[in-house]
N, C-alpha and C positions, 0 to 999 in steps of 0.2 A: 715434633709437630708444629707447623707454622700457624699459631693461633691468630696472628695479626691478619693474614690473608683471609681467613674464615670470617673474622670480625668485620673486615672491610667489605666482603661480599654481602654479608648479612645487612650491614649498614646501607649499602647501595640499594639492596632490594627493598628495604624499608623506605628509602627516599622515593623509589619508584611508586610504591603502593600509596605513600602519603600524597603523591602528586595527582592521584586519580581524583576525578570530581567527587566531592563529598556529599553528604546528606543535604546540606544547605543548597548546593547547586541543583541537585535533582528536585528538591522541594520547590525551588524557584521555577523550574521548567513546568512542573505540574500545577503550580500556582497560576502561571500564565495560561495554561490550558483551562483550568477551572474558571478563570476570569472570562475567557472567551465563551465558555459554555453558558455562564450566567448572562453575558451580553446577548447570546442567541436566544435564551429563554425569555429575556425581556423583550427582544425584538418580536418573537413569535406571539407573545401576549399582546403586544401593541397591534400587530396585524389582525389578531382575532377580534380585538375591540373595534378596529376599523371595519372589519367585515360585518360585525353585529350592527354597527351604526348605519352602514350603507344598506344592508338588507332591511332593517327597520324603516329606513327612509323610503326605499324603492318599493317595498312590499308591505303596505299598511296592514294587510291581513296576517302578516307573520311578525311576531315580536319575539326576538331572541334575547333572553334575560341572562343566561349563563353560558359558560364555555361549552358545557355539554349540549345545550340547545343548539349552539352554533355548529358543532361537529355533526350532530344528528341531521341538521338541515342540509349541510354540505353533502353528507353521505347520501341522503335521499335525493338531493338535486342531481348528483352524479348518476345515480342509478336510473332515475326517471327521465332525465332530460338529455343525457349524453350517451345514449345507447349507440353502439357502433352500427352503422348501416349495413345491410346485407349487400354483398357484391356477387354478381353472377360468376360462377366458377370459371367459365371461359374467359371472361374479361380479366379476372385476377391472374390466371395462368399466363395470358398474353403480356400483361403488365410486368410480371416478375421475370419472364423470359427476356423481355426487352432490356430490363435492368441488368440481367445476368450477362447478356451478349455485349451490352455497352461496357461493362466492367472488364470483360475478357478481351475485347477487341480494340478498345480505345484507351489511351493513356490519360492519366490525370483527371478522371471523371468521378473519383470517389467523393470529393467534397460536394459536387453537384448532386450526386445520388443521395448523400446524407441529408442535404438540405431539402430535397424533394420528399424523401420519406418523412422527415420531421414535419414539413408543412402538411402533408396528407394526414398524418396522425393528429396534429393539433387542430387544423382548420376543418378537416372533414370528419374528424372523430373516428377514423378507421383504426381498429386495434391491431397492432403488429405483434407477432409472437416474440417473446424474449427468452423462452426456455426451449430446451432440446426435446422435452418429453412430449410435446404436442403442439398443435397450431391454434392460435387465437384468432386467426382470420375468420370473419363471418361471411360466408358465401352461400349461394343457392346452388346446391348440387343437382344436376339434371340427370344423374344416374338413377335408374329405377331402384326402388326400395327392395325389389325382389331379386336383385343381382346377387350372384354368389360373393363377389368381392367388389369393393369400391376403393379405387386407388387415388381418388381425387385429393384427399387430404395429404396422402403420402407424397404425391407429385408436388403439391404446394410446399410442403415441409422440406423436401429435398432441394428444391430451387432456392427457397428462402435461406436454408442453412448454408448453401454455397455463396449466396450474396453476403450473408453475415460474416462468413469466414474471410472473404476478400476484404470487407470493410474493417474487420477486426485487425487484420494484419497491417492495414494502412494506418489505423489509429494507434496501434501499439508502437509501430515504428515512429510515428510522430511524437508519441508520448515519451519515448526514449530520447529523441532528439531534443526535446524541450529541456532536458537536464543539462544541456550544453549552454543554455541561455544564462548570461550573467545577471541581467536585471531581474531581481527577485519578484517584483510586482508583476512584470510581464510573464514570467515563468508561471506564477500562480494562476493568472488569468487564463493562459493557454492550456495549462494542465486541467484546470477546472472544466473548461469547455470540452476537452478531449475525453475526460472521464464521464461527463454527462452524455456524450454521444455513445460511448461504450455501454452505458447503462440503458440507453434507448434500445440497444440490440441484445444485451445479455443481462441475466440476473445479477443483482448486487454482489452476491457471494463470489461469482466467477470473476467479475471485474475487480473486486478487492484483492483476490488471490493473484491475479495477473499483475496488478500494479505493485502488490507486495513483493513479488518476485523481482520486478524491475528495480525497486528501491533497495532490496536486500543485496542484490548483486553490486549495485553502486556503492553501498556502504562497505561491503566486503572488500571491494577494490580500494576504497579509501583507506581502510585499516591495513590492508596488505601493503600499500605504498608507504604507510607510516612505519610498519614494523619490519618489513623485509630489508630495508636499507641498513638495519642494525645487525651487528654480529655479537657474539657473546663477549668479544673483547671491547665492545663499545662502552663508553661511560654512561652509566645509568642516569646521571643527572641530565645529560644531553638528550637521552631518549625520553626522559620525563617531560622535558620542554617541548619536544616534538609531539608527544602524545597530547599535551595540553592544547597545542595548536589544532590538532585533529578534533579534539572535543568541541572547539569553537565551530568548526565546519559541521560537525554532527548536530550541534544545537541549531544551526541555521537550517539544516535539512529537516529537522523535526518541526521547526517553526513554519517552514514553507509548506510541508505536507499537512500540518494542522490547518493552516489558512486555506489550503486547497480543498480539504475534505470536510471541514466542519459545516459547510453550507450544503453538502451533498448527503453525507451519512449521518446517522444518529450519533449523539455524543458518545454513547457507550461503544459504538462501532469504531469511531475515530480514535478513542483512547486505546482500544484493543489493537487497532492497526499499528499505532505508534509503539506500543509495548512489544508486540511480536516482531515488527520489522526492525526496530532500532535497538531497544534495550536488551532484548533477548539475544540478538545477533552480536551486540557489543560484548555481552557477558561471555558468550561462546568464544569469540575471537580472542578476547583478552586472556581467557583461560589457556587457550592453545599457545599464545605467545609466551606467557609466563612458564608454561611447562617446557617449551622448546628452549627458552633462554636459561632456565635454572638447572635443567637436567645435566648438561655438560659440566657446570660448575660443581654440582653435587658429586658427579663422578670423579672430578679432579680432586676434590676434598677427600673422597674415599681412598683414592690412590695414594695421596700424601700420608694418610693415616696408616695404610699398610706398609709403606716404605719406612715411616718412622718407627713402626712396631718392629720391623725386621732389623733395622739399624740398632735399636735398643737391645734386641735379642743377641745380635753379634757382639755388641759391647759387653753384655753380661757374660757371654761365653768366654770372651778374651780375659775378663777379670778372673773368672774361675780358673782358667788355664794358668794364669800367673800365680794364683794362689797355690 
């Protein structure tokens, strides 16, 4: 049995495993994330204090002493002062159909439609629906209460879903193209804007899953390019060096996504996104690679053991025959 080959293979495998990012590297990544979260918390606290000061100054009859007072005042203010205006059903249908026709028949109108909807929502306080389960448009239906069926809300929902789908495809395509940008700050800014526009149209859970799929595919491609160029005859030291280079790219991706999402999502949601998108995917892909790389070598070792055993048996047989 060739013990030297088995020892060499085992040694190379240990070299590969030792080259993987260690506990200190991952601790540094999460330390950077924790630092950003603390900075966000400090920034939020500062904003709340500014709101308290401004409200106390502008509204003498209102004195906000604590953070709870501030949140309660903001909540009541939103409920009492920013109620969505009622829109006649006919006007709303005409408006949505106009947008629908514009998107279907004219090219490159998506950005204009998004800006228009955003302005209407922010400046006119019109509530746009962001879920598939129902419509949040406030309108005055002229259908009699005694009618057997009222398809008003269904008509609005159907048209609005069609508009949202068109805009979602546009934004997802743009989001994917932003991954090709080399300038990190520009990429973060454009992705942030794109995700906020998606959140304007769809619930956070759906937007997060969609973006997670985009980034997971990008990461899988990165890891595949790293591992697929190596065969089982490759030197593991060279493979480990290439893998370390891939880890630097992975760290850049994590950092970019954190800076993109931490201003949009809650801290827990941001950390969950990074774990599921990057760390879980990395673990899965690395396990596949090690399995595919090591299995042929284990089979070769087993074959050598069998051959050595047969050779020893023949040798013993020859010795007995001579005796």
